[in-house]
C-alpha positions in Angstrom: 62.2 -11.8 51.5 58.7 -10.5 52.0 56.0 -11.5 49.5 54.9 -8.8 47.2 51.2 -7.9 47.7 49.3 -7.4 44.5 46.3 -5.1 44.8 43.1 -7.1 44.6 41.5 -5.0 42.0 44.4 -5.5 39.6 44.8 -9.2 40.3 41.1 -9.9 39.7 40.4 -7.4 37.0 38.7 -8.8 34.0 38.9 -5.5 32.1 41.4 -2.6 32.4 40.7 -0.1 35.1 38.6 2.9 33.8 36.7 0.9 31.1 33.1 -0.2 31.6 32.7 -3.7 33.0 30.4 -4.6 30.1 31.7 -2.9 27.0 29.7 -2.8 23.8 26.3 -1.7 22.6 23.4 -2.2 25.0 19.8 -1.2 24.5 19.8 1.4 27.3 22.7 3.1 25.6 20.9 3.1 22.3 17.8 4.4 23.9 19.6 7.2 25.7 21.3 8.2 22.4 18.0 8.2 20.4 16.1 10.1 23.1 19.0 12.7 23.2 18.8 13.1 19.4 15.0 13.4 19.4 15.0 16.0 22.1 17.9 17.9 20.5 16.1 18.2 17.1 14.9 21.8 16.7 11.8 20.3 15.0 10.9 18.6 18.3 10.8 21.9 20.2 8.9 23.6 17.5 6.5 20.7 17.0 5.6 20.6 20.7 5.1 24.3 20.8 3.0 24.3 17.6 0.8 21.5 19.0 0.3 23.3 22.3 -0.4 26.7 20.7 -2.8 25.4 18.1 -5.0 23.4 20.5 -5.1 26.1 23.1 -5.8 28.8 20.5 -8.7 26.9 19.0 -10.2 26.2 22.4 -9.8 29.8 23.5 -11.3 31.2 20.3 -14.4 29.1 20.7 -14.7 29.9 24.4 -14.3 33.6 23.7 -17.0 33.7 21.0 -19.5 31.7 23.2 -20.4 35.0 24.9 -21.8 36.3 21.6 -24.2 33.4 21.3 -26.5 33.8 24.3 -29.3 31.6 22.9 -27.1 28.5 22.5 -25.8 26.1 25.1 -22.3 27.0 26.4 -19.5 24.8 25.1 -18.3 22.1 27.4 -14.8 22.0 28.8 -14.2 18.4 27.7 -15.1 19.3 24.1 -12.9 22.3 24.1 -9.9 20.3 25.3 -10.1 18.0 22.3 -11.5 20.4 19.7 -8.2 21.2 18.0 -6.9 17.6 17.8 -7.2 17.4 14.0 -4.7 20.2 13.6 -2.7 19.3 16.7 -1.8 15.9 15.3 0.1 17.3 12.4 3.1 18.6 14.4 3.3 15.3 16.2 3.3 13.4 12.9 6.1 15.7 11.7 8.0 14.9 14.9 7.7 11.1 14.4 8.8 11.3 10.7 11.9 13.5 11.4 13.1 11.4 14.4 13.3 8.3 12.2 14.1 9.8 8.8 16.2 13.0 9.4 19.6 11.1 9.4 19.2 9.4 6.1 19.6 12.3 3.7 22.7 13.6 5.5 24.3 10.1 5.7 24.4 10.2 9.5 22.4 7.0 9.6 25.5 5.1 8.4 27.3 6.1 11.6 24.4 5.1 13.7 24.2 1.6 12.2 27.9 1.1 12.2 27.7 1.6 16.0 24.6 -0.6 16.2 24.9 -3.2 13.4 21.8 -5.1 14.4 19.7 -2.0 13.5 16.5 -3.1 15.1 17.5 -1.7 18.6 17.7 1.7 16.9 14.1 1.4 15.6 12.9 0.2 19.0 14.6 3.1 20.7 13.2 5.6 18.2 9.7 4.1 18.8 10.0 4.6 22.6 11.5 8.1 22.2 8.7 9.2 19.8 6.0 7.7 22.0 7.3 9.3 25.1 7.7 12.7 23.6 4.2 12.5 22.0 2.6 11.4 25.3 4.2 14.2 27.2 3.2 16.6 24.4 -0.4 15.4 24.8 -0.4 16.0 28.6 1.0 19.5 28.1 -1.5 20.3 25.4 -4.4 19.4 27.7 -3.0 21.4 30.6 -2.2 24.5 28.6 -5.6 24.3 26.8 -7.3 24.2 30.2 -5.4 27.3 31.3 -6.3 29.1 28.1 -10.0 28.4 28.6 -10.0 29.6 32.2 -10.4 33.4 31.5 -13.7 32.6 29.7 -15.1 30.2 32.3 -18.2 32.4 32.7 -19.2 31.4 29.2 -18.1 27.7 29.3 -19.6 24.7 31.1 -16.5 24.0 33.2 -17.9 20.8 34.8 -15.6 17.8 34.2 -16.6 14.5 35.8 -13.4 12.5 35.9 -15.2 9.5 37.3 -17.2 9.2 34.1 -15.8 6.5 31.8 -16.4 8.6 28.7 -14.5 11.5 30.2 -11.6 9.2 31.1 -11.7 7.7 27.7 -11.6 11.0 25.9 -8.8 12.5 28.0 -6.7 9.3 27.9 -7.6 9.0 24.3 -5.8 12.2 23.5 -2.6 10.8 24.9 -3.0 7.5 23.2 -4.0 9.0 19.8 -1.1 11.4 19.6 1.3 8.7 20.6 -0.1 6.5 17.8 0.2 9.4 15.3 3.9 9.9 16.3 4.6 6.1 15.9 2.8 6.2 12.6 5.2 9.0 11.5 8.2 7.1 12.8 7.3 4.0 10.8 6.6 6.0 7.6 9.9 7.8 8.1 11.8 4.6 8.3 10.1 3.2 5.3 10.5 6.3 3.2 14.0 7.2 4.4 13.2 10.8 3.3 11.4 13.3 5.5 9.4 14.8 2.6 8.1 11.4 1.4 7.3 10.3 4.9 5.4 13.5 5.6 3.3 13.3 2.4 2.4 9.7 3.2 1.5 10.5 6.8 -0.6 13.5 5.9 -2.4 11.5 3.3 -3.2 8.7 5.8 -4.3 10.7 8.8 -5.8 13.8 7.1 -6.4 13.8 3.3 -7.7 10.3 2.4 -10.6 10.5 4.8 -11.8 13.6 3.0 -11.4 12.1 -0.5 -12.8 8.6 0.1 -16.5 9.7 0.5 -16.2 11.6 -2.8 -15.9 8.3 -4.7 -19.0 6.9 -3.2 -17.5 4.5 -0.6 -17.9 6.3 2.7 -17.5 3.1 4.7 -13.8 3.0 3.7 -13.0 5.8 6.1 -13.5 3.3 8.9 -10.4 1.6 7.7 -8.2 4.7 7.8 -6.1 5.3 10.9 -6.9 8.9 11.4 -10.7 8.7 11.2 -10.9 5.5 13.1 -8.4 6.5 15.8 -10.1 9.9 16.5 -13.3 8.1 17.6 -11.6 7.5 20.9 -11.7 11.2 21.7 -15.3 11.8 20.6 -18.3 11.8 23.0 -20.3 8.6 22.8 -23.2 10.2 20.8 -20.8 11.9 18.4 -18.8 8.7 17.8 -22.0 6.7 17.2 -23.3 9.3 14.8 -20.1 9.3 12.8 -20.0 5.5 12.6 -23.6 5.4 11.5 -22.9 8.1 8.8 -20.1 5.9 7.5 -22.3 2.8 7.6 -20.0 0.9 10.1 -20.4 -0.3 13.6 -17.1 1.0 15.1 -17.0 1.9 18.8 -14.4 4.3 20.1 -12.0 1.7 21.4 -12.4 -0.5 18.3 -11.5 2.6 16.2 -8.4 3.1 18.3 -7.7 -0.6 17.7 -7.8 0.0 13.9 -5.2 2.7 14.3 -3.1 0.5 16.5 -3.2 -2.2 13.8 -2.0 0.3 11.2 0.9 1.3 13.5 1.9 -2.3 14.2 1.8 -3.2 10.5 3.8 -0.2 9.4 6.4 -0.8 12.2 6.8 -4.4 11.2 7.3 -3.3 7.5 9.8 -0.7 8.7 11.7 -3.4 10.7 11.8 -5.7 7.6 13.1 -2.9 5.4 15.7 -1.9 8.0 17.1 -5.4 8.3 17.1 -6.3 4.6 18.2 -3.1 2.8 21.3 -1.0 2.8 21.5 2.4 4.3 
């Protein structure tokens, strides 16, 4: 009688044929799911579009009107590229809040955390997704704004020295700052677990408080706020020094970004603690 030959893949199989060799939740799968959800949100597309349009429109408006001020120096390209950042940051903040908080009101977060019981990988994946989308948005904002200014190049100082450290800092600072704003929103969304509350807190931190603090006679406190301090990294050296002197502090652009990074880290740590210790 001949010996029956058993196929090698069946004899040595540790798992049934057709199933993944390493079943279960892995961080790459969680990351892929969170990136997919972030990109699929309608607010993501509208937020990116709003950020691009606002920044480009502000720059084009200033460049267009430069022709009607013949006695003044023409606006510089670098300044035009970063001119609308205060308004551009708001759609990115909204994006960060919604990526982390949108599932809580509907109850969809329960399904997410049933699939990923440890929870922290979800927050880490959301952080990477928001940072990536915000960074790509910043690059697109700069590129589209440059194209929007081109029709008015006769009235604009188009020189851009990319070898100048200040130029590299300001352009790179746009990417870093918008990524930090998005992460700030993600942390606040996780803490608040409600988009509206997260947005109110975020707008207050990066926009409103820096306008209210000087009214109570403590202008130096603005240096501790993430929005004001973080935006120093996109300001020319002279402007950043003047703003710091006006506030009575000695912040440099990179130290200002460090202040914002400290806010982001502290809020993300608080969000991680809340995520681990409280129910959904």
